[in-house]
C-alpha positions in Angstrom: 66.2 -74.9 -6.9 63.1 -73.8 -4.6 62.5 -70.0 -4.1 63.6 -68.9 -0.5 60.8 -66.7 1.6 61.4 -64.1 3.4 61.0 -63.8 7.1 57.7 -63.2 8.5 59.4 -60.4 10.8 60.7 -58.5 7.6 57.2 -59.0 5.5 55.4 -57.3 8.6 57.9 -54.5 8.6 57.8 -54.0 4.8 53.9 -53.9 4.9 53.9 -51.1 7.6 55.9 -48.8 6.0 54.0 -49.4 2.5 50.9 -48.2 5.0 53.1 -45.4 6.2 53.8 -44.1 3.2 50.6 -43.8 1.8 49.0 -42.4 4.7 51.3 -39.6 4.9 50.2 -39.2 1.0 46.9 -38.9 1.8 47.9 -36.6 4.9 50.0 -34.1 2.3 46.6 -34.0 -0.1 44.2 -33.2 2.9 46.6 -31.0 4.1 46.8 -29.0 1.1 43.1 -29.0 0.4 42.5 -27.5 3.9 44.9 -24.9 3.2 43.0 -24.0 -0.4 39.8 -23.7 1.6 41.2 -21.4 4.4 43.0 -19.0 1.9 39.6 -19.2 0.1 37.8 -18.2 3.2 39.8 -15.7 4.1 40.2 -13.8 1.1 36.2 -13.6 0.8 36.0 -12.6 4.4 39.0 -9.6 3.4 36.4 -8.9 0.5 33.7 -8.9 2.1 35.4 -6.5 4.8 36.8 -4.1 2.0 33.2 -3.8 -0.1 31.5 -3.1 3.3 33.9 -0.2 4.2 33.6 1.5 1.0 29.3 1.3 0.6 29.8 2.9 4.0 32.2 5.6 2.9 30.2 5.7 -0.4 27.2 6.2 1.9 28.2 8.6 3.8 29.3 10.6 1.0 26.5 10.5 -1.1 24.5 11.4 1.5 25.9 13.9 3.7 22.6 15.6 4.9 22.1 12.8 6.9 25.4 12.4 8.5 24.9 16.2 9.5 21.2 15.5 11.0 23.1 12.3 13.1 25.4 15.4 14.4 23.2 18.1 15.1 21.3 15.7 17.3 24.3 14.6 19.0 25.2 17.8 20.1 22.1 19.0 20.7 20.5 16.3 22.5 21.7 15.8 26.7 20.5 13.0 28.4 20.5 14.2 31.9 19.8 17.9 33.7 22.8 20.3 34.3 24.1 20.1 37.7 23.3 23.9 37.5 19.8 23.7 37.7 18.0 22.5 41.3 14.7 20.3 41.5 13.2 23.6 42.9 13.7 25.6 39.6 13.9 22.5 37.0 9.9 23.2 36.6 9.7 21.7 33.1 11.3 18.2 33.7 8.3 16.6 34.1 7.7 16.7 30.3 10.4 15.1 29.2 8.9 12.4 26.6 6.8 12.4 24.5 2.4 13.4 24.8 -0.2 12.9 22.2 -2.7 15.6 22.5 -6.5 16.5 21.2 -6.4 20.2 20.4 -9.1 23.0 20.6 -8.7 26.0 18.7 -11.7 28.5 19.5 -13.0 31.3 17.8 -14.1 34.5 18.7 -17.6 33.5 19.1 -16.9 30.1 21.6 -16.9 27.5 18.6 -14.4 25.0 18.6 -12.4 23.3 15.6 -11.3 20.1 16.9 -7.9 18.4 16.0 -5.0 16.4 17.2 -1.6 17.0 17.8 2.0 15.4 19.0 4.5 17.1 21.3 7.8 15.8 22.4 10.2 17.2 25.0 13.9 17.2 25.6 16.8 18.4 27.7 19.4 20.0 25.2 22.5 22.5 25.6 23.9 20.2 28.0 20.8 19.6 29.9 20.7 23.9 30.5 17.9 23.9 28.7 14.6 22.0 27.4 13.3 21.7 24.0 10.3 20.6 22.4 8.9 20.2 18.9 5.2 20.7 18.8 3.3 18.8 15.9 -0.4 19.7 15.1 -1.9 18.1 12.9 0.3 15.0 13.7 3.2 13.4 11.6 0.7 10.4 10.6 -1.9 13.0 9.3 0.6 15.2 7.4 1.9 12.3 4.9 1.6 13.5 1.3 -0.6 16.2 1.6 -0.9 19.8 1.6 -1.8 21.5 4.4 -3.7 25.1 5.3 -1.9 26.8 7.3 -4.7 27.3 9.8 -4.3 25.4 12.8 -1.1 24.0 11.1 1.6 23.7 13.7 5.3 22.5 13.2 7.2 24.1 15.6 9.8 24.4 18.8 10.1 25.8 21.7 13.5 26.8 23.4 13.4 27.0 27.5 16.6 28.2 29.5 16.6 29.2 33.0 17.4 32.9 33.7 18.7 32.8 37.3 18.8 36.4 37.7 15.1 36.5 37.6 14.5 33.4 38.7 12.1 32.2 35.6 12.6 30.6 32.4 12.9 32.4 29.2 10.4 30.4 26.7 10.3 31.3 22.7 8.0 29.4 20.6 8.7 29.2 16.6 6.2 27.8 13.9 7.8 28.8 10.7 4.6 27.1 9.2 3.2 30.8 9.9 6.2 33.0 10.9 4.9 33.2 14.6 7.6 34.1 17.0 6.4 34.6 20.6 8.6 34.9 24.0 7.8 34.4 27.0 8.3 34.1 31.1 7.7 31.1 32.5 7.2 30.3 36.2 5.4 28.1 38.8 2.2 29.5 40.6 0.9 27.0 42.9 0.4 23.3 41.2 0.5 25.1 37.4 3.0 26.5 35.2 2.3 30.1 34.0 4.1 31.6 31.2 3.2 35.3 30.2 4.3 37.5 27.1 3.4 39.4 23.9 1.6 38.3 20.9 3.0 39.5 17.3 0.4 42.2 17.7 1.7 43.3 21.2 -1.2 42.0 23.2 -0.5 40.5 26.5 -0.9 36.2 26.2 -1.0 33.9 28.8 0.2 30.0 28.4 -0.6 27.3 31.3 0.1 24.0 32.0 -2.9 22.9 34.5 -4.3 19.9 36.5 -0.5 18.4 35.7 -0.2 14.5 36.5 2.4 12.0 35.7 0.6 10.9 32.2 -2.1 14.1 31.5 -1.9 17.6 31.7 -4.2 20.4 30.0 -2.5 23.5 28.1 -4.3 26.6 27.7 -3.5 29.2 25.5 -5.1 33.0 26.3 -5.2 36.4 24.7 -6.2 39.3 27.2 -8.7 41.3 25.9 -8.5 45.2 25.0 -10.6 45.8 28.3 -7.1 44.6 30.2 -9.5 42.3 32.6 -10.6 39.4 30.8 -8.8 36.6 29.0 -10.1 34.9 26.5 -9.4 30.9 25.5 -7.8 30.5 22.0 -6.5 27.0 22.5 -6.7 24.3 25.0 -4.4 21.0 24.3 -5.5 17.5 26.5 -2.0 15.7 26.6 -1.4 12.3 27.3 1.9 10.7 27.6 2.7 8.4 25.1 3.9 4.8 26.4 7.6 3.7 26.0 6.9 1.3 23.4 10.3 -0.3 23.2 
């Protein structure tokens, strides 16, 4: 007897079903592979995030001084002047920023010792005060060096406006030498004059002169015992440091 051949339609339908079954099996394998790869990537991301957080916490715990330093600057500094100060009262506002200076210290016989320095000013205490840091010689010349205390300044001045007197109270500290000076600052014409007493009780006068947007001269003077003659002790010729951002 001859074998009976299956109808063509049945063969086609059977072949299609077989192809679909094979494709379904492949899709299941691919799906499982994708799920596995996704799980691996997710686990890696979560692990890296956890490590990063632990490292950050460990860093802060291992260096609390750095954290305190950042906290101090955030609490101290102010980006704007207080509304309590008027334009006329804000006589030091033009100083905000950084300056580099050529420094001349004068001996009693008039000879000069030349060096350099850097001066940085900013608003502090909710913008009610202006503080500076005066460094001479500058930081670039202080690294890994033991400096003499003579001509050595790494100090700060705090300037606070006194509404009762209509003037600024200025206090300068230089921890290098232990010097502290208290002065009263006022505008006189185009200049700013600060007058006070030295550590030995003699009158001193510190002045900002020849003021322009990019430069000024600072003079430190000492009143001689005759009560009339001002002797020049120091002169700083400052230039604005360009913003390099």
